[in-house]
Each structure stands twice: as C-alpha cells, then as structure tokens.
VEXBA-433203 format. One record per residue (C-alpha): residue number from 1; residue in one letter; x, y, z. Coordinates in pm, whole numbers, plus 50000, padded with zeros to 5 digits. Example, Ala and Ser with C-alpha at 12.3 -4.5 7.8 and 13.67 -1.06 7.14 Angstrom:
2
REC  mise  semi      u      v      w
REC     1     A  51230  49550  50780
REC     2     S  51367  49894  50714
! end
This chain:
347
REC  mise  semi      u      v      w
REC     1     M  39581  78125  29882
REC     2     I  39277  78378  29878
REC     3     I  39030  78407  29612
REC     4     V  38870  78779  29575
REC     5     M  38519  78775  29438
REC     6     K  38433  79088  29211
REC     7     K  38154  79340  29379
REC     8     G  37825  79213  29285
REC     9     S  37938  78860  29236
REC    10     S  37648  78645  29275
REC    11     E  37586  78368  29543
REC    12     A  37528  78123  29299
REC    13     Q  37903  78193  29161
REC    14     V  38050  78199  29497
REC    15     T  37873  77865  29589
REC    16     E  37984  77697  29261
REC    17     L  38339  77812  29306
REC    18     M  38368  77674  29677
REC    19     E  38231  77349  29532
REC    20     R  38458  77308  29284
REC    21     V  38764  77404  29509
REC    22     R  38621  77113  29774
REC    23     T  38601  76868  29513
REC    24     A  38946  76930  29417
REC    25     G  39061  76820  29762
REC    26     F  39088  77175  29931
REC    27     G  38950  77312  30250
REC    28     V  38753  77659  30202
REC    29     H  38667  77943  30446
REC    30     L  38436  78182  30338
REC    31     S  38471  78567  30446
REC    32     R  38195  78828  30351
REC    33     G  38279  79180  30381
REC    34     E  38119  79496  30340
REC    35     E  38288  79528  30029
REC    36     R  38419  79206  29893
REC    37     T  38359  78826  29950
REC    38     I  38702  78638  30009
REC    39     I  38719  78258  29980
REC    40     G  39062  78122  30169
REC    41     V  39176  77798  30045
REC    42     I  39351  77570  30247
REC    43     G  39574  77277  30208
REC    44     G  39586  77011  29905
REC    45     D  39810  76979  29622
REC    46     R  39915  77344  29461
REC    47     R  39956  77167  29123
REC    48     V  39589  77092  29112
REC    49     L  39472  77425  29199
REC    50     A  39694  77560  28918
REC    51     D  39469  77318  28675
REC    52     L  39173  77472  28790
REC    53     N  39232  77809  28639
REC    54     L  39061  78000  28898
REC    55     E  39124  78334  28747
REC    56     A  38939  78238  28465
REC    57     T  38609  78143  28654
REC    58     A  38311  78391  28648
REC    59     G  38276  78653  28948
REC    60     V  38657  78601  29013
REC    61     E  38855  78946  29061
REC    62     R  39178  78780  29142
REC    63     V  39375  78456  29315
REC    64     T  39662  78580  29544
REC    65     P  39883  78348  29714
REC    66     I  39974  78371  30076
REC    67     S  40304  78294  30185
REC    68     K  40244  78318  30583
REC    69     P  40211  77987  30760
REC    70     Y  39946  78067  30903
REC    71     K  39588  78134  30678
REC    72     L  39274  78153  30886
REC    73     V  39420  78373  31137
REC    74     S  39560  78596  30895
REC    75     R  39384  78934  30784
REC    76     D  39462  78832  30436
REC    77     F  39183  78586  30471
REC    78     H  38975  78798  30678
REC    79     P  39031  79160  30645
REC    80     E  38783  79312  30885
REC    81     D  38797  79263  31263
REC    82     T  38640  78965  31427
REC    83     V  38413  79045  31703
REC    84     I  38310  78791  31944
REC    85     Q  38002  78793  32165
REC    86     I  38056  78690  32532
REC    87     G  37744  78721  32721
REC    88     D  37602  79052  32663
REC    89     A  37929  79215  32582
REC    90     T  38179  79182  32268
REC    91     V  38535  79176  32244
REC    92     G  38702  79319  31931
REC    93     G  38551  79606  31734
REC    94     T  38475  79952  31877
REC    95     D  38415  79825  32262
REC    96     L  38681  79717  32505
REC    97     W  38602  79440  32741
REC    98     V  38722  79329  33076
REC    99     G  38738  79009  33254
REC   100     A  38824  79039  33611
REC   101     G  38865  78809  33935
REC   102     P  39081  78607  34153
REC   103     C  39377  78407  34019
REC   104     S  39209  78104  34161
REC   105     V  38888  77991  34299
REC   106     E  38967  77960  34661
REC   107     G  38634  77902  34820
REC   108     Q  38265  77959  34773
REC   109     E  38192  78255  34976
REC   110     L  38502  78451  34872
REC   111     L  38438  78377  34529
REC   112     L  38105  78522  34548
REC   113     E  38210  78821  34727
REC   114     T  38459  78894  34422
REC   115     A  38214  78837  34175
REC   116     Q  37989  79095  34340
REC   117     L  38318  79332  34315
REC   118     V  38365  79245  33979
REC   119     R  37976  79313  33889
REC   120     Q  37989  79637  34083
REC   121     G  38284  79769  33909
REC   122     G  38172  79711  33544
REC   123     A  38366  79415  33404
REC   124     H  38207  79222  33162
REC   125     A  38329  78882  33279
REC   126     L  38446  78663  33577
REC   127     R  38782  78521  33563
REC   128     A  38931  78227  33781
REC   129     G  39108  77941  33797
REC   130     A  38960  77608  33906
REC   131     F  39282  77408  33777
REC   132     K  39576  77589  33848
REC   133     P  39901  77520  33644
REC   134     R  40193  77624  33924
REC   135     S  40553  77585  33898
REC   136     S  40595  77409  34203
REC   137     P  40380  77070  34247
REC   138     Y  40331  77181  34629
REC   139     S  40163  77521  34544
REC   140     F  39772  77535  34570
REC   141     Q  39661  77345  34248
REC   142     G  39275  77475  34270
REC   143     L  38973  77301  34342
REC   144     G  38892  77125  34010
REC   145     E  38511  77051  33929
REC   146     T  38435  77203  34283
REC   147     G  38568  77517  34184
REC   148     L  38375  77525  33854
REC   149     Q  38065  77460  34018
REC   150     Y  38113  77786  34252
REC   151     M  38197  77985  33943
REC   152     A  37859  77840  33808
REC   153     E  37691  77972  34094
REC   154     A  37859  78328  34075
REC   155     R  37738  78366  33723
REC   156     E  37399  78269  33823
REC   157     Q  37385  78541  34095
REC   158     F  37569  78814  33915
REC   159     G  37503  78727  33560
REC   160     L  37886  78707  33462
REC   161     P  37993  78477  33172
REC   162     L  38309  78255  33317
REC   163     V  38658  78256  33175
REC   164     T  38875  77965  33330
REC   165     E  39146  77761  33209
REC   166     V  39154  77413  33085
REC   167     M  39465  77234  33113
REC   168     D  39416  76907  32976
REC   169     T  39251  76737  32673
REC   170     R  39060  76495  32899
REC   171     D  38891  76789  33080
REC   172     V  38781  76987  32790
REC   173     E  38411  76865  32793
REC   174     L  38398  76899  33171
REC   175     V  38525  77267  33166
REC   176     A  38296  77363  32879
REC   177     R  37993  77245  33050
REC   178     Y  38053  77530  33301
REC   179     A  38257  77781  33111
REC   180     D  38176  78064  32851
REC   181     V  38548  78100  32733
REC   182     L  38808  77846  32765
REC   183     Q  39154  77987  32862
REC   184     I  39463  77812  32718
REC   185     G  39751  77936  32969
REC   186     T  40096  78037  32833
REC   187     R  40222  77690  32952
REC   188     N  39975  77507  32700
REC   189     M  39980  77756  32390
REC   190     Q  40197  77491  32214
REC   191     N  40014  77203  32369
REC   192     F  39882  77097  32010
REC   193     S  39643  76819  32124
REC   194     L  39486  77056  32369
REC   195     L  39456  77321  32073
REC   196     K  39277  77086  31872
REC   197     E  39072  76969  32112
REC   198     V  38939  77315  32239
REC   199     G  38914  77393  31838
REC   200     K  38623  77123  31842
REC   201     S  38423  77317  32107
REC   202     D  38176  77599  32038
REC   203     K  38329  77800  32301
REC   204     P  38543  78094  32246
REC   205     V  38901  78038  32339
REC   206     L  39122  78269  32471
REC   207     L  39489  78175  32405
REC   208     K  39753  78323  32582
REC   209     R  40104  78380  32450
REC   210     G  40380  78133  32554
REC   211     M  40621  78286  32791
REC   212     S  40906  78256  32513
REC   213     A  40681  78243  32201
REC   214     T  40734  78460  31923
REC   215     I  40448  78651  31762
REC   216     E  40429  78402  31448
REC   217     E  40434  78106  31717
REC   218     W  40141  78269  31867
REC   219     L  39949  78311  31575
REC   220     M  40012  77948  31454
REC   221     A  39882  77836  31804
REC   222     A  39575  78009  31727
REC   223     E  39555  77846  31352
REC   224     Y  39551  77528  31526
REC   225     V  39230  77615  31703
REC   226     M  39076  77755  31401
REC   227     S  39177  77476  31173
REC   228     E  38931  77259  31371
REC   229     G  38648  77471  31324
REC   230     N  38646  77696  31597
REC   231     H  38697  78065  31475
REC   232     N  38596  78251  31782
REC   233     V  38968  78293  31942
REC   234     I  39085  78564  32148
REC   235     L  39465  78634  32161
REC   236     C  39610  78739  32489
REC   237     E  39952  78887  32552
REC   238     R  40055  78831  32892
REC   239     G  40452  78894  32892
REC   240     I  40726  78708  32787
REC   241     R  41040  78600  32963
REC   242     T  41346  78828  32885
REC   243     F  41681  78890  33073
REC   244     E  41492  79156  33272
REC   245     T  41448  79053  33658
REC   246     A  41264  79388  33781
REC   247     T  40933  79250  33733
REC   248     R  40795  78922  33702
REC   249     N  40730  78915  33302
REC   250     T  40825  79159  33032
REC   251     L  40482  79283  32917
REC   252     D  40538  79318  32512
REC   253     L  40290  79591  32398
REC   254     S  40445  79585  32063
REC   255     A  40288  79253  32016
REC   256     V  39953  79397  32044
REC   257     V  40032  79664  31745
REC   258     V  40194  79392  31536
REC   259     A  39950  79124  31592
REC   260     K  39654  79333  31505
REC   261     S  39830  79434  31199
REC   262     L  39868  79044  31096
REC   263     T  39540  78907  31229
REC   264     H  39184  78986  31231
REC   265     L  39152  78823  31562
REC   266     P  39072  79031  31907
REC   267     V  39387  79104  32107
REC   268     V  39363  79167  32475
REC   269     V  39653  79223  32751
REC   270     D  39691  79056  33106
REC   271     P  39860  79324  33284
REC   272     S  39850  79116  33601
REC   273     H  40080  78881  33482
REC   274     G  40256  79090  33233
REC   275     V  40422  79287  33533
REC   276     G  40355  79057  33854
REC   277     I  40382  79358  34077
REC   278     R  40033  79508  34203
REC   279     Q  40143  79891  34199
REC   280     H  40197  79888  33833
REC   281     V  39931  79687  33691
REC   282     V  39672  79981  33635
REC   283     A  39954  80171  33446
REC   284     L  39995  79876  33243
REC   285     A  39618  79834  33195
REC   286     R  39590  80199  33083
REC   287     A  39901  80157  32841
REC   288     A  39731  79838  32682
REC   289     V  39416  80033  32590
REC   290     A  39656  80330  32435
REC   291     A  39840  80042  32231
REC   292     G  39521  79932  32080
REC   293     A  39416  79623  32279
REC   294     D  39069  79526  32277
REC   295     G  39069  79471  32645
REC   296     V  39220  79359  32965
REC   297     L  39213  79040  33175
REC   298     V  39291  79141  33544
REC   299     E  39326  78993  33884
REC   300     I  39140  79155  34163
REC   301     H  39046  79027  34486
REC   302     Q  38848  79147  34782
REC   303     R  39143  79122  35008
REC   304     P  39447  79088  34777
REC   305     D  39715  79018  35041
REC   306     E  39510  78714  35137
REC   307     A  39495  78556  34788
REC   308     K  39630  78198  34763
REC   309     S  39773  78262  34413
REC   310     D  39948  78561  34260
REC   311     A  39912  78767  34574
REC   312     A  40174  78999  34459
REC   313     Q  40015  79086  34112
REC   314     T  39669  79099  34232
REC   315     I  39469  79430  34289
REC   316     G  39204  79542  34540
REC   317     P  38856  79699  34486
REC   318     S  38999  80098  34509
REC   319     A  39259  79982  34234
REC   320     Y  39004  79829  34020
REC   321     Q  38776  80102  34033
REC   322     Q  39092  80356  33928
REC   323     M  39157  80150  33642
REC   324     M  38812  80120  33512
REC   325     H  38770  80494  33527
REC   326     E  39129  80563  33365
REC   327     M  39088  80316  33099
REC   328     A  38762  80443  33012
REC   329     A  38892  80819  32964
REC   330     I  39171  80644  32716
REC   331     A  38925  80462  32517
REC   332     E  38718  80773  32457
REC   333     V  39011  80971  32327
REC   334     L  39097  80719  32092
REC   335     G  38732  80684  31947
REC   336     R  38651  80377  32143
REC   337     R  38449  80300  32481
REC   338     L  38432  80101  32756
REC   339     P  38056  80013  32829
REC   340     L  38010  79897  33185
REC   341     A  37833  79583  33246
REC   342     S  37469  79622  33335
REC   343     H  37399  79663  33702
REC   344     A  37721  79826  33759
REC   345     H  37789  80132  33997
REC   346     V  38078  80324  34137
REC   347     L  38241  80099  34399
! end
C-alpha cells in the first residue's frame, strides 16, 4: 500500500511514521515529489498493518492499497518520472538518450573506430557486447574480459559511458568494474538470480523485455532488481516474438505507451533487434520517439556488412547521421530535445 502524507507534513512526522512501519516488519520506500511525499509499504502481515491505524496518524492524508503485483516499479509508489544519470547525460525526463555501437566487441582497432563514430554522431553512450548470448553454440560468443578492456579504452579516449550485457551471476562483479550500465538481455529477463545480483549493484540496469514476455512480466522483472535496492532501472522494448515472419521480431511500440502509464521508470527502444532489417531501423527509431520513448539503443558499425554478429540489422555512418537528425526533429515537435553529446559534429 501507499501512504500519502499531507502537504506541509513535517520531516519528524515522516520519519516517525516510517520507523513505526519498519518496526512492524514492513519494508518502506520513500518518494518525494514537488507536491506530495509518498511512503510505499512492502511485505509483512497486512493484519498487523491494519492494527497500526495509519489513517489516524499525524501528517497522513490517506492510505491506499495497491492491487498491482509490482510495487516499487509502479507510478502509484512514485508518481513522477525517474531520471537516471549516465555520464554527462540523463535518460528519462525531457531529454532523449541514445546508446549506439556494434553488437559485439570484435577487436580493439575496430571498436575504437566505431566509438569515434558514436561520439561524432552525438550519441551519449557506447553499447557493445563482450559476452554474447547466441542461439547457436558455434556462433561468435564475444571476447569476454578482453572485450571489456577494449571498451574501457574506448571510454577513456572518447568519454563515452559503457553499456554492456552481463549474462551470469558470477560475472556481475567483473562486468560492473568496467561498465557504466549493466544490460540484462531478453533471454535473461526472468533469470531471477541474475536480476537479484544486479539489484545489489550501484550501476544502472538496462532491462530488455523478454522475447515472449507480457508487459506485466517485464515490470515484475524490474521489481526484482529494485527490491534488492537498485532503483536505477531502464526498461528497453526490443521486439517480441509473434507469428509474423517478415521481420526478425515485432517491435511493440504500444508497450512504450502502456509501460510509461504504469511505471515511473524510463523506457527506451531497441529498433535494431525490434525489426532485424537494416533498412527499417531508422524509421522505427523515429517511431519510437513519436511514441514517447525516452531514447533508443541502436547497433551501428563503420562497415556493417563485416559485423561478426547481427550484420543484417546494423546501420552504417550515413544512416546513423540520418537517424540522429530525424529523431531530433520529432523530439522538438513533442516538446522534448535530443542534446548531442559534447564534441559531436556532423559526420
């Protein structure tokens, strides 16, 4: 349930109430907005909570039960949008955020070339995979820690925060030493042990929607992360599996609208995996902005045809430039903006 404090309630009243709830065996989550302070109450015995008679407590405006299975993720707990800092940029709020880079780290020189392309085009973070979950065990699996080291060098040279996937609970500490954002891929969205482990990290988590997951299941996965104390979660719609075969996946842009109505967390879109066809990526990036997404995560490469993984959906320099300009134009119409990363220039 949530406890809405009266406007002007004192800090002492808030603190005393939270202590009463904790003492009764419940978890609490404090959310301060411009108009109201909200205390979320989690777990415990509801009969005990009823005995506390919170409605009659000084400073309390109302007590409202929450029927949703996710609590911390819900807008009921946190009505205002969450804004997450990643390097010099933010995701959520008014500004749009862009993470770009190759599907996988293929080598030192090529990664540095692509990182320079990412920076010059104005994106805010470098995305690449050091550990690659592939459908076939015989496909390229990534460079592991060596790939992370190459990414760290790219960050040092170009000032780009790093977004990379972690696949195993045993690797969370290792990846977190290098990455600025921990990505949970579609295949691991319901790997609850992994979700709990990244929830103990202080790094933002980018949570991709499972390829067959409902929106509620996606939000419940975010709840797993947040329940461990990490509230910096970014949701990423990356397409779902449907009966349609014309595209790699079906990019569900309705999920952006629905998710943003249900949760305060930022929602970004991966149009590369969403469609799987290079010539359609830019159009779907535009559509994502129009649908209200807080940013995009896109695969780019200096020479996309030579990419070792996901070449068919990877765009090149000219399409990247087109995408950034068109997204900025749409954002402006919607009262938002796409601020280019520092040192960016027209490609």
